[in-house]
N, C-alpha and C positions, 0 to 999 in steps of 0.2 A: 583767492589767487589771480593775478591780473596778467592776461597774455602780454608780450612783448610786441614790438613792431620793429623790423628790421630797415633802418634808413640809408645803411651803406652797407656792402658787402666788397671787401676789397679785391678777395681772389676766390671767384667761384671754383677755380681749378683746385684749390687747396683745402676748401671750407665747404662741409656738407651741413645744409642750412638746417636746424632744428630750433625753433623757438615754440614753446608751447607755456606752459604753466610752471613759472619758477620753483624749482624744489625747495621750498622755504624749509621743510620738515628735515631736509638733509643739510642744510646749509645755515648754519648759525653766525651771525655776522659781528665783527668785532665793534665796541662800542666807541672805539677811538675815531675822532675827525680830525681829519678825512683819513680814509685806509679803505683797503681792498682786501677781500676775505677770498680766497680760492679755495673751496669745499670740495669739489670733485675734479681730478685726481689728488691724491694724497701724496706728499714730497716723496719723491723716490720710489713710486709705485710702479710696478710692472704691467704696461698696458697695451691694446693693440689699435692699430689705425683703422677707421678715424677715432681720436679719443673724445671722450664725454667731457667737457668742460662746462662746470657750474660755478658760479661766482658772484660776487654782490660788494657793494661798497656801502660806506656809511660816511656821510659829509652833511655838514651845518647849512650847505647852499646847494642848489639844485646841480646834479650831476650832467655835465653836456653828453659825455659820451663814455662807453667801456672799450677798449680793444684787448685782443689777443695778438702776443708777439709769439714766435716760436723761431728760437736762435738769433732775435733780435731783428726778425721780417714780421712785418704787421700781415696778420692772416684774416681779420674780422674784425668789426667794428659794429657797435649797437649803440643809437642814441637813447640811453634808458640808465638806470642805475644798476641793473643785474641784469646776466645773462646765462643762458642754458642752452650750449649749443655741441656739436661734432665737428672737430676738426683733423683733417687728415695731415700727419707727420710721416716723415720719412723713420725707418727702422734706426735705431742706437739710443744713445742717451739725448735728450733734447731739453732745453733750457725754455721752460714755458714761462712766459710774464702776462699779467693782466695788469693793464694800465687804464686809470681814469683821469678824469679832468672835470672840476668845476670853474667857477668863474675866475678864479685865482689862481689855482695852480693844478699842476698833475702830480698823480701818488700811485703808485703800483705796488705789486706783491710779486715774487719770482719762487718758482719751486722747480727741480728738476723730476722728469719721467723717463722711465725706459721703456722705448717702444719697440716692441717685438714684430717680426714678421708675418704672425698669423693675421686672421681677417676677424674684424669685430663682428660680434652678432647683434649689434646695437642698430643696424640698418637693414631694409627690405626694399624693393622696387615698388615704385609707383608707376603705372602704365596710363596715357604715355607720359613717356620721360620728358619731352618738349613737346608744346604744341603752338602754332600760332593762331588767332583768333581774330577775326572781325567783331565789332560792338552787335550785332546779331546773332552770333554764334554761340551755342552752349557747349561744354565739354564734359564728357563723362571720365573721371579717374577711376581707377579700380588698384587693389592690392592684392586681393585675395586672402585676407584675413580681416578680422575687425578691427576698426580703427576710427578714431575720431579725426575731423580735419580742422585745417587751419589756412589762411591765406596771409603772408607775410608776417606771421605769428600771431595773427587775431584770429581766434576761433571762431569758426566759421564765417570769417571774413566780413566786409562792411561794403558800402556802396563806392568808397574810394578804391579799394584794392580789389572789389569784385567777392560775390559772395559764393559759398560752396554747403551744399546741404549735407545731410548726415550720411547721405548715401554716396558722395563725392561729386555730385552734379554742380559744376561750376559756371557761374554767371560772370561774365567779365564786365566791369565797370565802362564808363563810357569816355575814358581818357587813355591815352596811349601809354605804354609801358610795359614793365617786365614784372612779372611777379611770381612769388614761390609759394607753389601748393604744397603742404605739408601734412602727412598722416603719422597718426602715433598710435601704437598697437593699444587695443584697451586691456589686453592680459599683462604685458609688460610696456611701462611706460617709458622704459629707457631704449626700447626699438623703436625708430622713425623711419619714414622715408620721404623724398622730396621729389616736386618736377618743376619744370619752367613752364609758365603761361606767358607768352608774348602777345600782349594786347595791342591791335595794329589796326587802322583805319587809311591805308594808303589806297585812294581811291580806285586805280587801275591803270592799266596801259591802254591806251584807246588810239592810238596810231604808231604807225612805224617808227623804230627808233625811239620810243617814247615821248617825243614832243615835237611840236610845229618846226624847231630849230634843227632836229634832227642830232642832238647831243648824246642820247642813249643813255642819259642817266635817269636812276629814279633816288631821288633824296629821301624817301619816307621808309626805307626798310628798317623794321624795328628789330626783326628776329633773327636775320643773317649776319653774321659778321666774321671776321677772320679768327676769330678764337673758336668757333662751332662749326665753320664750314672745313671739315676733315672727316676722313673716311670712318672715323668710329661713331661719328655723331652725324652724318649727312651721307645722303645716296638716295638710290632710286627709289621712291614711294610704290609706283605702279604706271598703268599706261592706258590708253583706250586705243581700240582699233579703229580706223576709218577706212575710206574707200578709195583712197587717191594718195598720190604725192602731195604733202603740206610745204608748198614754196611760199605761200604767205605765212607773216609772223603772227603766232598766236596773240589773241588780245585779250586782257582780262578786266573784269569789273567787279568790283565787291559790291556785295550787298543788293543784289536783284532780287525783287520781289516775284516769284514765280507761281503764278495761280496754283492754288492748291498745294503748294510744297512750301510757302515761307519763304523766308529769304537765304539764298545762296550766294556764294561766290562764284563765279562763272567764267570759264575760260572759252573763247571763240575760236573755233578752227574752220578754215576754207581749205578744200582741196580741188587738185586738177580735174577731177571727176565731177565738179559742178555741184559739191555739197558745202553746207555750212552747218557744223555741230555747235551746241551750247552744251558743255560738260561742266560738272560740277567740280570746281576745282581742287575740292579739299576729299575727293573721291568718297563722297557720302552718298552717291550712287553709282551703280555700276552699267549705266546704260546713260544716254543722252538727254539731259533734260527736255531738248528737243532737236530735231533735224530738219533743215529744208535739202530738197533736192531739187535741181532746174531741169532735169532730164526726163525723157518718158521715153526709152528705147523702142517702146511696142507703138508709139505713135509716131516714130520717126524723130524724135528730138533727143540728140545726142551731144557728147562733147565733139569737137571739132580734131578728128583725126589728124595726128602729126604729118601722115603721108600725104594731106591735101596741100601742103606748102612744103614739104620737105621731105627727102628719104629715111633719112634717121638723124638723130641728136640727142645725145646727153642721155639715152635711155627713156626718154619719153615718148610716150605712144599717143597721147590725147592732150589738149588744151582746154582749160573750162576757166577755174579761178585761180590766177596766178598772183596779180597783186595784193598788197596787202590792204584789207578795207580798212574803213574809219568810225570811229563811234563817236556819236553825239551822245554824251551821258546826259544833258538837260533834258533831251527830249526821247532817251531810250531808244535810239536810232542807230541801226547798222547800216553803212551804207556798202555795196559789194557790186563790182564789174564781173558779170557773168558771159562767158562767150559759149556759144552754141550752133551746131549745125541742124537745122530743120528741114528735113524732106529735101536735101539739096542746097538748100541758101543758108547763109551765114548771117549770124546776128551777135552782136554785144549790146548788153543791155546795163542800165544802172538800177539796181533795187535798193530799196529803202526797206530794212527789216526791223520788226519789234523784237529788241531784246529780248522780252519775255516770253515770248510766243513763237517767233520766227515769221509772223505773217508779215505779210506785203503791207506798207504804209504810203500815204502820199499819194494814193491812186497809182502807184507804180507796179511795175517796174518801166522805164522809157528807154526807147531805142536810143542808140547813139549812133548819130547822123551829123555829118558836117561837110559843107561844100566851100571852099574858098578859091578866090581870083588866083589861077596860076599856069604855068604851062611847065611844069616838073614834070618827072616820069610819071606814067600813068592818068596824065590830064588829057580831058578831051573839051575842044572849043572854046579854049582858056580857062576853064575851071577844073580844080582840082578835088576829088571827092574822098572822103575817107573810106577807106575799104575795111569792112570788118573781118575779112579771113586774112589779110595782109598784115594786119596792125595787131602787137601785143599789148596789153596793160600789164606791163611789168613791174613799173615803180608803185610803191604804196599810195594811197590816196591820200589828199590833203583838205581837212576841212578846217577853212579858214573866214573868217569874218562874215559867218552866214551863208559860205559856200563850198562846195565839194570840187576839187580840182583833180582831174583824171590825166595821166599822161600815157603815150603810145609810142612803142617803137616797132621793130621788126620780130620776124620770126627766122633766127639765124642769118640775117643780113639778105634775105631771099627777095629779090626786086620784082615788080616796084613795092617801095615803101617810102615813109617820111615819118619826121617826127612829129606828133600832134598833141596839144594840149585843149582839153575843154574844161570848160567850169559850169555848173549847174548849182541852180538855188538849192540849198540845205531843206528848205520849208516846203517848196513846190514842184521840185525836180525840173524846174523850166531850165533850158540852155541859155546862159547869159554871156558866152565868151566863147572864142575858138581862135587858136592860131595852130598854122603849118609852120613847122621850123624852117623848110627849105620848099616852098611854094615853086619855085623855078627851077628846082634843082632836084636832087636825089639825096635819100638818106637823112642825116641828123636825126638819127633814133634816140629815142629818150627812154634809155632802160637803167640805167644807174647801179647795175646789179641789184635790184630790187628796192634801193634807196626810196624813200618817197619825196616828195616834191617838197620845199622847204618855205618859210616865210617869216619875217622879221618884226618888230615890234610897229614898225613904220607901216605896215601893211602889205609890201612887196613881197612876191612869190619868186623864187629862185628854181632853176635846173641847170643840168649840165647836159648838152647832145652830145652824141658820137660822131662818128666818121661821116661826112657828106660834104655837100657843095656849101662854099662859102664865098658871099659876093656884099656882105655888109659895107666893107671897107671903101665898096665903089658905088655907095646909095644902093645896093640891092638888098632884097630881103631874104638871104640865105644864112642860116647860122649854124654850119656844120661845125663840131668841135669846138663849142663856145659854152662859156658860162654864163647865163642870161638873167637878168633882173627885169621881171616882168610886173606892169601895172595890173594890179589884182582883176579890175573889172574888165576892161577891155580886151585884157590880154596882148598889149602892145609892148614892144621893148623898149623900156626905160634906160637900161645901161647893159654893157656886155664887156667880157672880155674873150678874146680869142689868141691863141699862142702865135708867136711869129713864124712857128715851123709847120701851121696849119695844113699847107699843101700837102708835105712829108707824111704827117698822121693820116691824113685822109687815104692817101695812096697805099699806105703799109697797115691799115686797119688797127691804128693805134690810137683809139678812141681817147679823148680826153673825158667823155662822159661816163667813165667805167665806176665812178662812185656817186653818190649821192652830194648834194651840197650842203655842208656843215656851217650852218649860221653859228658864230661863235657870241657868247655874251660880250657885252661893252669892254674893251681893253682900254689899258693908260698907254699914254705915248701919242704919237701924231697921227695915229690910226685907230679911230675909237671904234669903227664899226667893220667888221672883218667876215669873209666866208672862205671857206677851204674847200676844195674839190681836186680828187687825184685822177691820173689817167694810167691807162694800159701801157703806154711807153715807159713809164716810171716817173714818180714826182708828184709833188702836188702843189698847186697855186694856191698862194694866199693873197687875196684880194681885198681891196677898199672897197664896201659896198657904196659910198659915196662918190667914188670916182673908180670904176672899175677897170679902165686902163684900155679897154676897148681892142684895136689891131694896130699894132706898128710893126712892119717888115723886119726891121733891123734890131729890135730890142724888144722884151715882155715888160709890158709898163704895169709890174704887179708890185705888192709890197715884198713879196718874197716868192721863190721857188725853192720847196723844200724837196730833196732828193734821197734823203736818208732811208725813208719806209720803201722804198723800191717801188714795182708794179704794183698798183692798188686795184683789186676789184672789191672791196669793201670800204665803207664810209667809216672815218675814224670817230671815235667819241672823245669828250671832252667832260673834264672834272675838276674842278677847282683850280684853274691855271695849268692842267696838265692835259695834252694831247695822246691818244692812244692808237696806235696804227699797228695793224698786220698786214703787211705786203706777202705778195706770193714767196715762197722758199724764204721766208724771214721770220724772224721771233718776234712776240710782241715787245714793242717798243714805246716808252714812256718818254715824251718829250715836254720839257717845260716852254710856255710862252709867256714871254714878259715883255713889256713896251712895245707891244704889238708885233713881235719877232719869236719865231721859235726856234729854239735852241738846238743847233744841228747835231749836239752830241746827247746823246739818250740818257735821262736821269737813270733808267734800269731798263734791263732786258730779260725776257725768258730764258732759259738755256734750250726750249724748245722752237724748232722752227716750224711751220705750217705750210703744207703743201696747196696747191691751187684749190680754190680760189684765195686762198687767205682765210681770215675771219673778221667778221663786225664785230668790235668790242660793243657790250653792255655792261653799265656799271650801276651797281647796287651799292647804298650808302644810308646812314644815318645823318645828313647833314653833310657837314666835312669830315665825319669821323667813320670809321668802320666801313672805308670802302674795298669793294671787291670788283674785279675785272672780269667778266664771263665771256667765255668765248666758245662757239660750235664750231669743232673740227669736223671737217668731211674726210674722214680717214680711208684711204681707199685699199690701202692693203688688209684692214679688218672687215672693208665695207661695212661700217658703222659709224654713225655719229658718236663722237666723243665730246662729254660737257669738261670743260676746263673752269678753274678758278683760281685766280693770282690775288695777291694784297695790292691794292690800288697804288697805296706810297711806295710799295717796291715790287713791281712786277718779276724780279727776280725771284720771288717767294713764291711757290706752286703751294696752293693750300689744298687743292684735291683735283682729281680727275678720275671720271667715271672708269678706267682700266684699271685704277688701283685695287678696286674689289670687282673685277669684270663679270665675275658669275652674278654677282646682286646687281650690280649697278649699270652695264653697257647695255646700251638700246638693243632690242632683238631687232630692229629694222634697219634696212640700207639707208644712208643718209642722203640729203639732197643739197643740191648747190646754193650759195647765197643766204644760207638760212642763218637767223637771229635768235638768240634766247629770249625768253620774256621771262623778267624777276617781278614778284609781287607778293607780299604778305607773306614771308617764309617761303616760298616755293619759286621753282624755275621751271620752266616749259620749252619743250623742243617739239618740234615737228621732223616727220621722216618720211619714208617712201608709205607707210602704212600703218602708222601709230602718232599719237601724241605722247610722250613719256614725261611724266611728273617726278622731280627732283624735291629733297627738302630734308627737314630735320627727322632724324629718325626716331620713331615712337617707341 
């Protein structure tokens, strides 16, 4: 008896997969060619759902497939001449058709069955029901009864679909895909159970908002789809405690070789309490794989108390690690900026940490220092020096062409401060470039609501500055409220755009730089190379990266000024021709972009609006299919973080939020501002004030 392999299952919602040995003893096929014989159930039989269907074909030529139809709707297909499976059917009299095809014709057989409302004893539960695995992992499946195991209908599996031992230990193949693990009772061959194994190898999220362009998209998500991200199959899996607020976006790396622990998928978490954690992303360990703390209170080394530069803001008591680190997977290095107070002096340092142990690399850390010519606020003797107390690394770090780029703004606009960008060699930690945005003025903070600096394929670096002095229109060097295109090595300004009402923005604290700069993939039309940045005042500027428009006091020389999204404190996301925005007190809005212009009418909107500061969307998909928009809501009424998932093809369709089953799924810790969810290999990670919370397919 030869096991069958399923090549196409058209409706997992209605077909309970069972492919084992074909029940030839129970099924005598007609000798007529071509013909279909339905052996189980009998015509007009009384049955319960799921219905056990056994059928086979006789044909003088090779049979290409056999299909099952219920009331004219296709429910199942197998590329073989026989099938043995369970099919869910609603109560009532149902028309069951089994249809086959050979090289020249299709042929079928039809019966009627009476489906009762009872529950069949033909199936049992396999645990976990759903699991996402990378190539280096194995998974133990259990049933609580004695069974034999198959993968995609193949007893014991094989190298293509993965193998499973007699005890239910599954070893995945080295090819991405979805596989069905099936158990058959040894005492009753009609009783079966099945589970889904999603084999994935998305390498990870190494930087803020997923990539250097800051599109927010993960195009390699195999496990999560609009069909299974719902409260019955998706929810909170657990959490890890951390020692401070998690403002930095969690980062994820697959298949990391940890000494003495084997390969692990790891999520890296940085806190305001100056700690970096490496957690097992699959919760196969209850404690951190490693932790680095950069403080030692007993020796006078602490985080920077917020009272040292402000009396109060935002419920924050300390500043430590704020900006999202960046990871170089090739060298297994995590780069992070750490702020400390050490016996009365203030320091900010760039650390290079081993992904596997957390140990310092490259002779680090290095002290972050800079002095440039300038007579702006806080200068002395014609020079302006970077202050580690006054300046905050809020934007995510950028790893680009072998360099690490770090940007700084202020702590709550407390003067004196300036916008700074510094570049360090990723291989030596030597500083290779510095620019101050307002050397002869004040302000110009680079904060971007936490969004990272951006880069394009031509090598240029992009940022947006907040309110401050602007003199570039008069041959000056000050660029408050501007979108800047920087030469990557010298960090000089290659081009810029500044709104015609910059002075008004500056006076009224209506920063242009309240979002990161989204570098769009190449577009059709007259403007191929575009970038987008939003503002506190409201609206987003779409600029041509080849000619950014600079400053015109009477008009804005931009491709488009887009106002439909409202006030933005969050970087939009991009996915296959659609931009996703969440402004303050606005819904999630999807706007198509074509011929270099954003359609001002939303293609779809969510019914819910999001309070300050809105939300930064992230996208998961399998290429151009199965798109999901993920949002982290800072809900001040609940004082909790709420995770939302919407269909990317129609964001009016809510797939899931963590309030739907709040007892199980709601985060137990208070939210933070400007947080961004991280989606990788079947799981979603969010940071709160005291936890890393993990969501995924329920086991």
